[in-house]
Every structure is written in structure tokens, then in C-alpha cells.
N, C-alpha and C positions, 0 to 999 in steps of 0.2 A: 430277238428285237427284228432280226428279219422276217420272220413271219409276220409278226405281229404288227410289222410296219409299211409291209406289202413290197419287200423286197424280195419275195417268191411270190410262186403261184399268180403271174401276170400279176404284178403289181397291185394285188388287190390284200385290203387292209384285213385281219383276223381278228375274232374278237379272244379276248382270253379264255374265255370257255372252250373255243372251238382248237385254241391251242392246249388246254389242258387236258380236255378227253383223248385228244391224240397222243398226248405223251403219257396218258395215264396219272395223273396228278389232279391237286385241285385246282381250281382258278385262282386262289388266294395264294395259292403258292408260285403260281405261274407271277402274279401280280407283286411279290416279292423278289423274285426272279428279276423283272422286269425293272421293279425300284433301282436293285443293285446296279444292275447293268447300265442303267441311265446314270448313276450316282460316278461309276468306275469312267464314262465316257468323259461327264464335266471335269472330273479331276483329271483327265489327261489334257482337254481343252482348254484348262485353265492352267498345266505345267508350261503346255507349250506356248499359250500366250505369253506366259511371265518368262520364258524362254525366248522369245519374241523381241521381247519389248527389251529386253538386257542387251540384246544382239544388237537392237538399234540406238541403245543410251553409247554402246561403245564406239559405235561408228558415227555418230556426232561427236563426242569425244575426240576420236580420233581425228577427224575434219577439222574440227577445233585448233587443235594442235598444230595444224598446218600454217 
């Protein structure tokens, strides 16, 4: 993900085929790895979002009880 979306190499995005060549794997395998990484990030974001929403709900409930 870092290589693909420009977090290294001077902020320049790189193509899947460039990353595949560097790592000695197929472009389709890079694509599968990328998709899995994106799903992991999505699920972590979703868990964080649910956690912060639950926290906010508890604060609102606590404030109403005062």
C-alpha cells in the first residue's frame, strides 16, 4: 500500500506491474494483496467508527442523567 499510493519514493504512486516486477510476483497477486489490505483497513476503520459512536452514546446518556 505504501509503494502503491505514493508513501515512499518521493510521494509518487507506482503501478501494480512495477511493484510486481520489484517483488518478483505477478501483477494479479499484487492486486489480490492490495484488495486484502484495503479490506483490512476498511474493517479497522469500521470497528473504530462503531467504538467512537458507542463512546458518544455513553456520554450523551451520562449527560442526560445529570
